[in-house]
N, C-alpha and C positions, 0 to 999 in steps of 0.2 A: 766772601773774601773782602779784605780791606785794601783799598787802592788810594794812592795819592794821585789826584788828577790835576794837571797843570794846564793853564790856558795862556796863550801868548797873543800879542798884537790885538787885532780887532776882535778876536774871540774873547779875550779878557775884557775888552770894553763892552761887548754885548752882554756877556754873562754877569759882569760886575765883580768878578773874583779872579785872582791870579792863580789860586790853587785851592783845593779842598780835599779832605779825606772822606771817602764814601764807602759804604757797605754795598756790595753788589753780588748778584748771582750770575752776572754776564759771563758767557763762555768765550766770546770773541769781542774784539773792539766794536764791531757793528752792533752787537747786543748791548754793549755799554752805551753807545750813542743813542740807541732807541730808548733805553732807560732814562738817559739824561733829557732827551727830547720830551718825554712824557712828564717830566718834573714840573716845568713852568714854561711860559711863552718865551722867556729870554733864552732858554736853552734851545727851544725849537727854532727860534730865529738864528741863533749862532750856528746850528747844524742843518740849516735848511738846504744848503748847497755843498754837499760833501766833495764835489770836484774842486772846491776852493779851500779844502782843509787837508792837512797832512797830519800823520800821527807817528809817534814813537812810543814803543813799549820798553821800559827799562833802558831808555836812551838809545835804542836801536830803531832806526827808521823802518817802518813796516806798512802793511796794508790793513784795510778795515776787516779783512777776514782772519787776521792773526789771532791765535788763541791767547787767552789771558791767564792760563794756568800758571801758577807760581809768580805772576807778575806783581811788582810792588808799585810801579809808577806808569802812568799813561799821560803823554803830553800831546796837546792839540795846538797846531799853529798853521799859519798860511804858508803857501808854497814859497820856497826860498828862491831868490834870484841872485845871479852873479853880477859882478860889477867891474 
């Protein structure tokens, strides 16, 4: 499947991209993260501590065990804080 993957804040800085379109066989967000980690060190560094990363699939906040079937977009970002 083809996915648009978006990176925000320090994830964007570590990876060096704000977004990319990728081909993946990942079934879940966790599978996608493992594929990305295996790509290059910059991805491995960005996803080294998943407790500091949140994810949205098609703009719906979700967990890393969420399925990717029929998804078009996955976004990774740090936890949000209120103010």
